[in-house]
C-alpha positions in Angstrom: 25.1 -4.7 -2.3 23.1 -8.2 -2.9 19.2 -8.6 -2.4 17.3 -11.9 -1.5 14.4 -12.7 -3.9 11.0 -11.5 -1.9 8.3 -14.3 -1.5 4.8 -14.0 -3.4 3.3 -13.0 -0.3 6.0 -10.7 1.0 5.6 -9.3 -2.3 1.8 -8.9 -2.1 2.4 -7.2 1.3 4.6 -4.6 0.2 2.3 -4.2 -2.9 -0.2 -2.9 -0.6 1.7 -0.8 1.1 2.8 0.9 -2.3 -0.7 1.6 -2.9 -0.8 3.4 0.8 -3.0 0.7 2.4 -2.5 0.1 6.4 -1.3 -3.0 7.9 -5.3 -3.8 9.2 -6.2 -2.5 5.9 -3.8 -4.9 4.2 -4.7 -7.8 6.3 -8.3 -7.9 5.2 -7.1 -7.3 1.7 -4.8 -10.4 2.2 -7.1 -12.6 4.9 -4.5 -13.1 7.4 -4.0 -11.5 10.7 -2.6 -8.1 11.4 0.7 -9.8 12.9 1.3 -11.9 9.7 1.3 -8.7 7.7 3.5 -6.8 10.2 5.8 -9.9 9.9 5.7 -9.6 6.4 6.9 -6.4 6.0 9.3 -6.7 8.7 11.1 -9.8 6.5 10.7 -7.0 3.2 12.9 -4.6 4.9 15.6 -7.1 5.8 15.8 -8.9 2.6 15.6 -5.1 0.7 18.3 -3.7 3.1 15.3 -1.2 4.0 14.7 1.2 7.2 10.9 1.9 6.1 8.4 1.4 3.8 8.9 4.4 1.3 12.6 3.0 1.0 11.4 -0.9 0.7 8.8 0.4 -2.3 11.6 1.9 -4.2 14.4 -0.5 -4.1 11.7 -3.1 -4.9 10.1 -1.4 -7.7 13.9 -0.3 -8.7 14.9 -4.3 -9.0 11.4 -5.3 -10.3 10.1 -7.1 -7.6 6.9 -4.7 -8.0 5.4 -3.9 -11.1 6.3 -0.4 -11.7 3.5 -0.3 -14.5 0.9 -1.3 -11.6 1.9 1.4 -9.7 2.0 4.0 -11.6 -1.7 2.7 -13.3 -2.7 3.4 -9.4 -1.0 6.4 -9.1 -2.4 8.3 -12.5 -6.0 6.8 -11.7 -6.4 4.4 -14.6 -6.8 1.4 -12.4 -10.2 -0.6 -12.3 -11.4 1.2 -9.0 -8.6 4.3 -8.5 -10.4 5.4 -5.1 -10.2 2.1 -3.2 -6.7 1.7 -4.7 -5.1 4.7 -3.8 -6.6 6.3 -0.7 -5.4 9.1 1.4 -5.3 9.5 5.1 -8.5 11.8 4.7 -10.3 8.9 3.1 -9.8 6.7 5.5 -9.7 8.5 8.6 -12.8 11.1 8.1 -13.3 13.8 10.4 -16.4 15.2 11.4 -15.4 18.5 9.3 -14.8 16.3 6.5 -18.0 14.5 6.6 -20.0 17.8 6.7 -18.0 19.1 3.6 -18.7 15.9 2.0 -22.9 16.0 2.6 -22.9 19.2 1.4 -21.7 18.5 -1.7 -24.0 16.1 -2.3 -27.2 18.8 -1.1 -26.0 21.2 -3.8 
């Protein structure tokens, strides 16, 4: 199967998705609209013959369209600011319970 090369902005949007950022967070990082990010990712899916973000990221890494070393450093926490680069859903959307637990840690 032949894959088309990603444009720089498309690769950037896919790299943000690989870091776990939402469309809104990606739009803020790329300084564009959320609709633009959705369009960029849709084009990535089309070019990579992927059905979702996970499949698109895996194919992009396998084909060398996204730097694997960068992703590994983000995942294992060697990057400049790991908490901001690889954020979990828990950190993005805190609940009342998570805020209380976090405040307890600071009080001890």
